[in-house]
Backbone as CSV, one residue per row, in Angstrom:
resi,resn,N_x,N_y,N_z,CA_x,CA_y,CA_z,C_x,C_y,C_z
1,MET,138.583,122.578,124.669,139.213,123.537,123.777,138.160,124.109,122.828
2,SER,138.115,125.426,122.697,137.126,126.069,121.834,137.493,125.865,120.369
3,SER,136.462,125.804,119.517,136.702,125.613,118.097,136.878,126.962,117.408
4,THR,137.474,126.912,116.215,137.676,128.126,115.437,136.329,128.635,114.952
5,ARG,136.039,129.892,115.220,134.726,130.461,114.883,134.715,131.038,113.475
6,ASP,135.716,131.858,113.152,135.766,132.518,111.852,136.544,131.655,110.865
7,ASN,135.832,131.085,109.914,136.452,130.222,108.908,136.712,131.022,107.642
8,HIS,137.995,131.240,107.316,138.368,132.023,106.139,138.384,131.127,104.899
9,TYR,137.459,131.388,103.989,137.471,130.627,102.738,138.443,131.228,101.735
10,VAL,138.943,132.444,102.009,140.096,133.001,101.305,141.139,133.283,102.389
11,PRO,142.215,132.486,102.461,143.157,132.575,103.579,143.849,133.930,103.697
12,CYS,144.125,134.314,104.940,144.828,135.576,105.196,146.224,135.559,104.587
13,LEU,146.899,134.402,104.599,148.252,134.342,104.053,148.272,134.615,102.555
14,TYR,147.133,134.365,101.896,146.996,134.682,100.477,146.670,136.162,100.292
15,LEU,145.723,136.660,101.065,145.262,138.045,100.903,146.335,139.073,101.245
16,LYS,147.268,138.721,102.096,148.273,139.711,102.504,149.122,140.196,101.337
17,HIS,149.204,139.421,100.255,149.981,139.834,99.082,149.224,140.861,98.235
18,PHE,147.976,141.127,98.604,147.193,142.168,97.942,146.983,143.354,98.882
19,ALA,147.597,143.299,100.047,147.372,144.307,101.079,148.581,145.225,101.245
20,SER,148.366,146.305,101.997,149.447,147.233,102.329,150.317,146.627,103.429
21,GLU,151.377,147.331,103.801,152.265,146.833,104.847,151.536,146.671,106.177
22,SER,150.501,147.455,106.383,149.731,147.356,107.622,148.727,146.210,107.598
23,GLY,148.640,145.523,106.455,147.719,144.398,106.344,146.325,144.769,105.899
24,HIS,146.157,145.966,105.327,144.843,146.418,104.881,144.741,146.371,103.356
25,LEU,143.516,146.141,102.907,143.227,146.217,101.480,141.870,146.887,101.306
26,HIS,141.530,147.191,100.063,140.256,147.848,99.786,139.289,146.840,99.169
27,ARG,138.182,146.643,99.839,137.168,145.695,99.397,136.072,146.432,98.628
28,TYR,135.757,145.915,97.451,134.680,146.499,96.638,133.386,145.763,96.951
29,ARG,132.371,146.513,97.356,131.087,145.921,97.701,130.136,146.044,96.508
30,ILE,129.720,144.924,95.969,128.848,144.942,94.791,127.405,145.259,95.165
31,LEU,127.091,145.198,96.456,125.731,145.506,96.908,125.811,146.381,98.152
32,VAL,125.209,147.545,98.084,125.154,148.449,99.224,123.698,148.813,99.504
33,SER,123.395,149.169,100.752,122.005,149.410,101.154,121.451,150.744,100.687
34,LYS,122.339,151.708,100.429,121.868,153.011,99.945,122.995,153.707,99.184
35,PRO,122.669,154.636,98.292,123.671,155.268,97.417,124.776,156.016,98.155
36,THR,124.517,156.445,99.387,125.524,157.226,100.107,126.662,156.373,100.663
37,ILE,126.477,155.063,100.681,127.527,154.171,101.187,128.583,153.958,100.115
38,ARG,129.826,154.109,100.491,130.924,153.957,99.530,131.059,152.502,99.093
39,GLU,131.319,152.338,97.811,131.470,150.988,97.279,132.774,150.348,97.726
40,TRP,133.809,151.164,97.957,135.099,150.652,98.405,135.243,150.873,99.906
41,LYS,135.714,149.864,100.608,135.905,149.973,102.048,137.269,149.401,102.430
42,ARG,137.995,150.139,103.251,139.313,149.681,103.719,139.110,148.697,104.870
43,VAL,139.655,147.500,104.696,139.498,146.456,105.709,140.823,145.738,105.920
44,HIS,140.973,145.113,107.070,142.149,144.279,107.335,141.914,142.900,106.742
45,VAL,142.962,142.219,106.354,142.817,140.905,105.717,142.103,139.904,106.620
46,SER,142.210,140.088,107.932,141.550,139.162,108.855,140.044,139.380,108.912
47,GLY,139.573,140.507,108.353,138.161,140.825,108.423,137.427,140.685,107.114
48,VAL,137.971,139.927,106.206,137.333,139.741,104.899,137.526,138.293,104.450
49,GLY,136.617,137.792,103.612,136.743,136.434,103.077,136.503,135.347,104.103
50,TYR,135.537,135.545,105.000,135.242,134.513,105.993,133.751,134.511,106.331
51,HIS,133.314,133.389,106.898,131.982,133.265,107.479,132.127,132.540,108.810
52,SER,131.293,132.881,109.754,131.335,132.212,111.047,130.879,130.759,110.904
53,HIS,131.712,129.842,111.396,131.411,128.403,111.423,131.048,127.852,110.043
54,LEU,131.712,128.345,109.028,131.423,127.885,107.663,131.688,126.392,107.496
55,TYR,132.757,125.879,108.110,133.123,124.469,107.976,132.849,123.667,109.247
56,THR,132.250,124.278,110.252,132.020,123.590,111.519,131.036,122.437,111.344
57,ARG,131.400,121.282,111.902,130.518,120.112,111.868,129.971,119.859,113.272
58,THR,128.690,119.568,113.352,128.057,119.256,114.625,128.052,117.748,114.821
59,LEU,128.802,117.290,115.822,128.925,115.860,116.097,128.302,115.541,117.453
60,ALA,128.258,114.253,117.781,127.623,113.834,119.031,128.311,114.449,120.253
61,HIS,129.635,114.613,120.178,130.379,115.145,121.318,130.510,116.664,121.288
62,GLY,129.916,117.312,120.273,129.977,118.763,120.190,130.439,119.234,118.823
63,ASP,130.653,120.525,118.673,131.094,121.097,117.399,132.554,120.746,117.112
64,SER,132.842,120.522,115.840,134.205,120.179,115.418,134.683,121.142,114.337
65,ASP,135.913,121.635,114.507,136.512,122.512,113.496,137.630,121.794,112.751
66,GLU,137.513,120.476,112.638,138.567,119.674,112.017,138.799,120.050,110.547
67,ILE,137.740,120.445,109.841,137.901,120.799,108.426,138.739,122.066,108.293
68,GLU,138.457,123.063,109.126,139.244,124.297,109.120,140.712,124.000,109.415
69,LYS,140.972,123.159,110.412,142.354,122.811,110.780,143.023,122.014,109.668
70,TRP,142.272,121.112,109.052,142.812,120.290,107.966,143.224,121.152,106.778
71,LEU,142.372,122.094,106.378,142.708,122.991,105.275,143.948,123.817,105.596
72,ASN,144.052,124.260,106.827,145.192,125.066,107.231,146.480,124.253,107.271
73,GLN,146.429,123.092,107.885,147.635,122.284,108.090,148.116,121.587,106.821
74,ASP,147.177,121.158,105.971,147.558,120.363,104.801,147.716,121.174,103.513
75,PHE,147.125,122.379,103.462,147.140,123.117,102.203,147.667,124.550,102.330
76,GLU,147.291,125.252,103.392,147.700,126.651,103.532,149.156,126.777,103.992
77,GLU,149.423,126.311,105.198,150.754,126.491,105.779,151.871,125.883,104.932
78,PRO,151.696,124.668,104.363,152.769,124.109,103.527,153.100,124.978,102.319
79,ALA,152.101,125.731,101.802,152.309,126.542,100.588,152.780,127.960,100.897
80,LYS,152.830,128.324,102.157,153.139,129.706,102.540,154.472,130.179,101.961
81,ARG,155.518,129.406,102.151,156.849,129.800,101.661,156.892,129.779,100.136
82,SER,156.208,128.820,99.524,156.206,128.715,98.062,155.506,129.904,97.420
83,ILE,154.427,130.389,98.042,153.735,131.572,97.525,154.656,132.784,97.611
84,CYS,155.361,132.920,98.739,156.298,134.044,98.896,157.400,133.982,97.844
85,ASN,157.914,132.792,97.583,158.951,132.635,96.560,158.418,133.029,95.179
86,ALA,157.181,132.653,94.898,156.593,132.949,93.583,156.404,134.451,93.396
87,VAL,155.846,135.132,94.389,155.562,136.555,94.230,156.836,137.402,94.298
88,ASN,157.904,136.860,94.874,159.171,137.594,94.956,160.144,137.202,93.849
89,ASP,159.626,136.450,92.870,160.413,136.071,91.697,161.657,135.271,92.073
90,GLU,161.524,134.419,93.074,162.628,133.555,93.476,162.481,132.185,92.817
91,ARG,163.562,131.449,92.847,163.583,130.148,92.180,162.583,129.201,92.839
92,LEU,161.833,128.498,92.011,160.863,127.524,92.500,161.325,126.114,92.156
93,GLU,161.303,125.253,93.149,161.631,123.851,92.945,160.357,123.069,92.596
94,LYS,160.536,121.819,92.233,159.391,120.973,91.896,158.415,120.879,93.058
95,GLU,158.949,120.808,94.286,158.091,120.718,95.461,157.257,121.980,95.651
96,ASP,157.828,123.135,95.289,157.064,124.389,95.389,155.844,124.349,94.480
97,TYR,156.032,123.868,93.265,154.902,123.772,92.345,153.836,122.814,92.882
98,ARG,154.284,121.717,93.456,153.319,120.760,94.021,152.489,121.404,95.129
99,LEU,153.147,122.154,95.989,152.451,122.801,97.104,151.532,123.920,96.617
100,LEU,151.971,124.652,95.587,151.135,125.703,95.021,149.878,125.131,94.377
101,VAL,150.030,124.019,93.680,148.887,123.394,93.022,147.910,122.843,94.063
102,ARG,148.426,122.295,95.147,147.558,121.813,96.229,146.780,122.980,96.843
103,PHE,147.466,124.093,97.038,146.808,125.277,97.586,145.702,125.753,96.636
104,LEU,146.014,125.790,95.345,145.041,126.214,94.338,143.823,125.290,94.341
105,ALA,144.050,123.981,94.430,142.942,123.027,94.425,142.022,123.255,95.618
106,ALA,142.617,123.471,96.792,141.812,123.731,97.982,141.022,125.025,97.831
107,GLN,141.645,126.009,97.174,140.984,127.306,97.010,139.792,127.212,96.053
108,ILE,139.824,126.253,95.150,138.695,126.054,94.243,137.471,125.560,95.010
109,VAL,137.655,124.554,95.852,136.513,123.843,96.433,136.034,124.419,97.762
110,ARG,136.786,125.312,98.396,136.450,125.754,99.747,135.582,127.012,99.785
111,THR,135.272,127.609,98.657,134.529,128.871,98.650,133.016,128.631,98.604
112,PRO,132.231,129.547,99.166,130.773,129.455,99.034,130.322,129.432,97.575
113,ALA,131.105,130.061,96.683,130.753,130.057,95.257,130.733,128.636,94.704
114,PHE,131.657,127.801,95.164,131.703,126.404,94.718,130.460,125.655,95.199
115,LEU,130.053,125.924,96.429,128.838,125.312,96.969,127.624,125.707,96.139
116,ILE,127.447,126.994,95.880,126.294,127.490,95.127,126.280,126.930,93.704
117,GLU,127.452,126.868,93.095,127.551,126.375,91.714,127.141,124.915,91.603
118,ASN,127.487,124.117,92.609,127.298,122.669,92.510,126.021,122.135,93.139
119,LEU,125.318,122.946,93.917,124.108,122.461,94.584,123.089,121.848,93.620
120,PRO,122.756,122.508,92.498,121.772,121.895,91.584,122.219,120.522,91.068
121,ARG,123.496,120.401,90.739,124.007,119.113,90.226,123.967,118.044,91.311
122,TRP,124.354,118.406,92.531,124.323,117.441,93.630,122.907,116.954,93.911
123,ARG,121.937,117.872,93.825,120.542,117.477,94.071,120.079,116.438,93.051
124,GLU,120.414,116.663,91.789,120.017,115.720,90.752,120.739,114.387,90.930
125,GLN,122.016,114.437,91.225,122.785,113.207,91.422,122.271,112.412,92.609
126,MET,121.883,113.122,93.677,121.431,112.435,94.877,120.156,111.641,94.618
127,LYS,119.241,112.207,93.829,118.022,111.482,93.479,118.356,110.158,92.808
128,THR,119.214,110.246,91.804,119.591,109.054,91.040,120.289,108.034,91.922
129,GLN,121.205,108.497,92.763,121.972,107.587,93.607,121.093,106.879,94.629
130,LEU,120.161,107.597,95.236,119.276,106.980,96.213,118.354,105.958,95.563
131,GLU,117.850,106.284,94.386,116.993,105.338,93.672,117.774,104.079,93.301
132,GLU,118.999,104.266,92.837,119.837,103.122,92.466,120.177,102.277,93.682
133,SER,120.475,102.951,94.786,120.804,102.227,96.018,119.610,101.416,96.521
134,SER,118.418,101.987,96.413,117.210,101.279,96.851,116.973,100.023,96.013
135,LYS,117.182,100.142,94.705,117.017,98.978,93.818,118.028,97.888,94.157
136,ASN,119.280,98.297,94.380,120.318,97.313,94.690,120.053,96.638,96.031
137,LEU,119.591,97.412,97.005,119.290,96.831,98.315,118.153,95.830,98.218
138,ARG,117.136,96.163,97.438,116.004,95.237,97.264,116.475,93.912,96.649
139,LYS,117.366,94.023,95.662,117.897,92.809,95.036,118.693,91.972,96.033
140,GLU,119.496,92.654,96.870,120.299,91.943,97.865,119.413,91.255,98.901
141,LEU,118.349,91.936,99.320,117.429,91.344,100.287,116.721,90.123,99.698
142,GLU,116.293,90.229,98.438,115.638,89.092,97.787,116.606,87.925,97.628
143,ARG,117.862,88.250,97.281,118.864,87.185,97.145,119.123,86.497,98.485
144,ALA,119.247,87.314,99.551,119.514,86.762,100.879,118.350,85.890,101.354
145,HIS,117.128,86.321,101.048,115.952,85.544,101.451,115.876,84.218,100.700
146,ALA,116.222,84.263,99.411,116.129,83.052,98.586,117.231,82.056,98.904
147,THR,118.413,82.527,99.229,119.558,81.630,99.439,119.840,81.350,100.905
148,GLY,119.290,82.177,101.776,119.583,82.000,103.203,120.942,82.538,103.599
149,GLN,121.607,83.214,102.673,122.919,83.798,102.941,122.764,85.251,103.380
150,PRO,123.628,85.703,104.284,123.541,87.106,104.730,123.892,88.074,103.610
151,ILE,123.435,89.289,103.756,123.741,90.334,102.776,125.233,90.618,102.793
152,ARG,125.802,90.700,101.608,127.240,90.963,101.489,127.567,92.383,101.938
153,LYS,128.578,92.515,102.748,128.973,93.827,103.257,129.977,94.472,102.308
154,GLU,129.626,95.626,101.792,130.509,96.349,100.880,131.530,97.161,101.675
155,PRO,132.751,97.302,101.143,133.751,98.130,101.842,133.306,99.577,101.922
156,ALA,133.653,100.234,102.999,133.238,101.629,103.210,133.880,102.535,102.161
157,VAL,133.101,103.473,101.654,133.603,104.450,100.695,134.506,105.442,101.417
158,SER,135.585,105.847,100.755,136.512,106.807,101.346,135.772,108.090,101.725
159,ASN,136.037,108.589,102.932,135.437,109.820,103.465,133.933,109.700,103.686
160,SER,133.409,108.463,103.756,131.967,108.273,103.915,131.456,108.840,105.237
161,GLU,132.336,108.978,106.230,131.888,109.524,107.509,131.462,110.982,107.411
162,TYR,131.839,111.639,106.305,131.457,113.041,106.111,130.163,113.185,105.308
163,PHE,129.664,112.073,104.789,128.481,112.146,103.938,127.230,112.234,104.808
164,PRO,126.352,113.222,104.573,125.167,113.406,105.414,124.069,112.399,105.076
165,LEU,124.105,111.232,105.726,123.164,110.165,105.403,122.681,109.496,106.688
166,ARG,121.394,109.229,106.744,120.833,108.505,107.884,119.961,107.370,107.381
167,VAL,120.215,106.161,107.889,119.456,104.971,107.500,118.785,104.410,108.745
168,THR,117.459,104.245,108.695,116.707,103.683,109.809,115.839,102.536,109.305
169,SER,115.494,101.643,110.207,114.638,100.505,109.842,113.490,100.394,110.839
170,GLU,112.380,99.864,110.357,111.193,99.718,111.203,110.464,98.436,110.818
171,LEU,110.255,97.544,111.797,109.559,96.294,111.560,108.055,96.505,111.636
172,SER,107.321,95.669,110.884,105.864,95.713,110.966,105.420,95.105,112.291
173,GLN,104.174,95.276,112.659,103.678,94.788,113.945,103.753,93.272,114.056
174,ASP,103.579,92.567,112.935,103.649,91.099,113.005,105.077,90.589,112.872
175,GLY,106.023,91.505,112.617,107.427,91.113,112.543,107.813,90.392,111.275
176,LYS,106.916,90.300,110.309,107.182,89.560,109.076,107.702,90.450,107.942
177,SER,107.640,91.718,108.119,108.131,92.636,107.093,108.670,93.885,107.779
178,GLY,109.264,94.735,107.009,109.836,95.941,107.590,110.082,96.996,106.531
179,MET,110.527,98.121,106.997,110.799,99.231,106.076,112.167,99.810,106.409
180,ILE,112.944,100.040,105.366,114.249,100.690,105.507,114.145,102.077,104.908
181,LYS,114.505,103.067,105.686,114.348,104.450,105.275,115.714,105.121,105.186
182,THR,115.973,105.751,104.060,117.238,106.464,103.844,116.953,107.946,103.679
183,GLU,117.637,108.766,104.463,117.415,110.209,104.426,118.741,110.942,104.246
184,THR,118.697,112.019,103.503,119.877,112.865,103.329,119.427,114.296,103.069
185,VAL,120.314,115.209,103.313,120.067,116.623,103.037,121.195,117.117,102.145
186,VAL,120.864,117.614,100.980,121.878,118.147,100.068,122.151,119.596,100.450
187,GLY,123.315,119.839,100.951,123.656,121.182,101.412,125.108,121.258,101.851
188,ARG,125.334,121.882,102.997,126.708,122.110,103.447,127.445,120.802,103.741
189,GLY,126.721,119.811,104.275,127.351,118.521,104.548,127.834,117.851,103.272
190,THR,127.029,117.931,102.221,127.418,117.378,100.919,128.659,118.098,100.405
191,TRP,128.712,119.399,100.603,129.862,120.212,100.185,131.128,119.773,100.907
192,ILE,131.041,119.569,102.216,132.211,119.152,102.984,132.685,117.771,102.536
193,PHE,131.727,116.857,102.281,132.100,115.540,101.763,132.810,115.669,100.422
194,SER,132.247,116.508,99.534,132.853,116.717,98.217,134.253,117.303,98.347
195,MET,134.410,118.246,99.262,135.710,118.866,99.495,136.748,117.825,99.918
196,ARG,136.361,116.987,100.867,137.265,115.929,101.334,137.594,114.955,100.198
197,HIS,136.574,114.585,99.434,136.772,113.628,98.349,137.704,114.181,97.278
198,LEU,137.443,115.399,96.828,138.233,115.985,95.751,139.684,116.219,96.168
199,LEU,139.894,116.617,97.414,141.249,116.955,97.864,142.036,115.758,98.377
200,THR,141.418,114.572,98.358,142.149,113.375,98.766,142.181,112.316,97.668
201,SER,141.104,112.228,96.875,141.002,111.148,95.885,141.343,111.566,94.460
202,THR,141.151,112.828,94.110,141.368,113.249,92.719,142.423,114.331,92.573
203,LEU,143.044,114.711,93.672,143.988,115.830,93.644,145.189,115.569,92.746
204,ASN,145.635,114.329,92.643,146.832,114.028,91.869,146.690,114.345,90.383
205,ARG,145.463,114.469,89.900,145.274,114.827,88.485,145.906,116.185,88.177
206,LEU,145.796,117.123,89.102,146.363,118.451,88.889,147.882,118.429,88.900
207,SER,148.458,117.542,89.681,149.921,117.473,89.771,150.547,116.956,88.482
208,ASP,149.774,116.264,87.661,150.294,115.723,86.404,150.371,116.784,85.311
209,HIS,149.775,117.936,85.519,149.766,118.981,84.502,151.024,119.841,84.572
210,ARG,151.229,120.566,83.524,152.362,121.501,83.488,151.873,122.875,83.922
211,TRP,152.577,123.479,84.890,152.168,124.762,85.443,153.244,125.810,85.228
212,THR,152.820,127.049,85.061,153.745,128.132,84.758,153.415,129.357,85.605
213,ILE,154.441,130.044,86.058,154.272,131.322,86.738,154.424,132.431,85.699
214,LEU,153.438,133.321,85.613,153.460,134.425,84.661,153.523,135.752,85.409
215,SER,154.353,136.649,84.926,154.429,137.997,85.485,154.028,138.988,84.410
216,ALA,153.174,139.934,84.771,152.691,140.913,83.798,153.766,141.955,83.505
217,GLU,153.802,142.391,82.262,154.766,143.419,81.864,154.431,144.745,82.542
218,ASP,155.476,145.482,82.917,155.336,146.803,83.543,154.530,146.767,84.840
219,ASP,154.583,145.621,85.548,153.914,145.498,86.849,152.452,145.923,86.803
220,LEU,151.730,145.378,85.855,150.306,145.670,85.736,149.599,145.319,87.038
221,PRO,148.875,146.263,87.642,148.176,145.957,88.898,147.056,144.948,88.672
222,TRP,146.838,144.097,89.643,145.834,143.046,89.539,145.011,143.040,90.805
223,PHE,143.943,142.314,90.800,143.074,142.216,91.966,142.686,140.760,92.168
224,THR,142.106,140.477,93.315,141.600,139.131,93.561,140.156,139.240,94.021
225,THR,139.504,138.117,94.210,138.094,138.106,94.597,137.869,137.080,95.702
226,ASP,136.605,136.931,96.097,136.282,135.905,97.093,136.162,134.524,96.448
227,ASP,136.405,134.446,95.145,136.462,133.178,94.413,137.602,133.308,93.391
228,PRO,138.851,133.322,93.856,139.971,133.789,93.025,140.443,132.866,91.911
229,VAL,140.114,131.591,91.968,140.609,130.667,90.940,139.661,130.667,89.748
230,VAL,140.194,130.991,88.581,139.402,131.028,87.347,139.582,129.712,86.610
231,ARG,138.468,129.081,86.254,138.505,127.804,85.515,137.799,128.010,84.179
232,LEU,138.577,128.386,83.195,138.043,128.754,81.885,138.040,127.566,80.934
233,ASN,136.861,127.191,80.474,136.717,126.226,79.370,136.697,127.022,78.076
234,PHE,137.791,127.004,77.363,137.881,127.803,76.138,137.947,126.884,74.929
235,ARG,136.870,126.916,74.159,136.803,126.106,72.945,136.949,126.959,71.695
236,SER,136.462,128.208,71.770,136.621,129.175,70.691,136.236,130.538,71.259
237,PRO,136.534,131.645,70.531,136.163,132.975,71.042,134.672,133.143,71.311
238,SER,133.850,132.326,70.701,132.405,132.433,70.904,131.837,131.255,71.705
239,ASP,132.704,130.371,72.129,132.251,129.173,72.850,133.163,128.948,74.057
240,TYR,132.764,129.458,75.196,133.556,129.297,76.427,132.652,129.464,77.648
241,ASP,133.129,128.976,78.783,132.419,129.171,80.050,133.449,129.093,81.170
242,PHE,132.985,129.331,82.391,133.886,129.355,83.544,133.544,128.226,84.518
243,LYS,133.279,127.049,83.955,132.922,125.891,84.774,133.898,124.739,84.540
244,GLY,135.141,125.082,84.264,136.142,124.067,83.980,136.407,123.148,85.162
245,GLY,136.809,121.928,84.856,137.121,120.938,85.894,138.556,120.471,85.796
246,TRP,138.942,119.643,86.736,140.301,119.115,86.762,140.444,118.037,85.692
247,GLY,141.483,118.127,84.917,141.740,117.119,83.904,140.851,117.220,82.688
248,VAL,140.168,118.353,82.511,139.275,118.532,81.357,140.055,119.180,80.213
249,PRO,140.019,118.621,79.008,140.726,119.222,77.868,140.268,120.643,77.605
250,LYS,141.214,121.501,77.221,140.967,122.896,76.865,140.450,123.734,78.049
251,THR,140.766,123.291,79.254,140.452,124.081,80.442,141.713,124.809,80.886
252,ASN,141.594,126.100,81.106,142.694,126.921,81.590,142.377,127.349,83.019
253,ILE,143.277,127.028,83.919,143.081,127.345,85.335,144.106,128.382,85.745
254,SER,143.652,129.479,86.339,144.581,130.526,86.751,144.148,131.132,88.071
255,CYS,145.124,131.705,88.772,144.846,132.333,90.059,145.858,133.446,90.292
256,PRO,145.413,134.692,90.507,146.363,135.771,90.810,146.992,135.550,92.183
257,LEU,148.278,135.826,92.298,148.985,135.604,93.559,149.424,136.885,94.247
258,VAL,149.407,138.002,93.504,149.893,139.252,94.081,149.297,140.409,93.292
259,ARG,149.331,141.606,93.849,148.746,142.758,93.150,149.334,142.977,91.765
260,SER,150.636,142.760,91.618,151.227,142.734,90.282,151.010,141.308,89.783
261,ILE,150.236,141.150,88.709,149.711,139.861,88.318,150.789,138.786,88.243
262,CYS,150.469,137.663,88.858,151.363,136.506,88.845,150.461,135.302,88.949
263,SER,150.291,134.557,87.864,149.254,133.530,87.843,149.808,132.169,87.507
264,LEU,149.060,131.154,87.950,149.329,129.777,87.569,148.445,129.444,86.389
265,HIS,149.012,128.862,85.358,148.224,128.457,84.194,148.533,127.002,83.879
266,ARG,147.474,126.293,83.516,147.675,124.914,83.088,148.244,124.894,81.691
């Protein structure tokens, strides 16, 4: 069975609420190759907000699109009816809010913008973690050598199979010593691991918050982007940023749901 090639980091079921009846919307291009090219281009929702094989994982048995399917089955499709109810001003039940918040959480972590924003932090964290792991392993080896007891096996970390890590060992020629080598690459694999971790281990933090649907007066037209969820850390009119996290005090999280503004706010 062939894998999904075009991975939409902004789902079509979301974009259709910003599109015409034919499924088209106007995309604004912030970078064009020459002045004669129009900044606005009419495109179908299926032709925007995607990259080829963005979530594809290369495994021993071949390419896997499990992440794309997981996002679709666990976050997109379950929220489809709830999004329609929200934009059509229909009654929302508690379950609708839960599904909307899950959809919003997935939309935060699945965009290339999230990857770019977090790469520097992941690189710094990885250095520290590898150094700490090396120190702990050395202590365990010394303890095992001194006591004659085997190294204690730690339980596997949740979603560890998605973490891009390779550990190899090499004995010296006399067999009396050896070297353990740990290698990792901070990049797309780290992003996929983070995505799995955040959407399985910390997602419930968002469900504990109070969420509200807001409609703009006089049907004020709204727009969306390729990174539609806004995470505003607002401390004062002169002290704010857009790097808010889940469960962080004074963070306002919002996402437009339709051309006439309709947002979720914490």
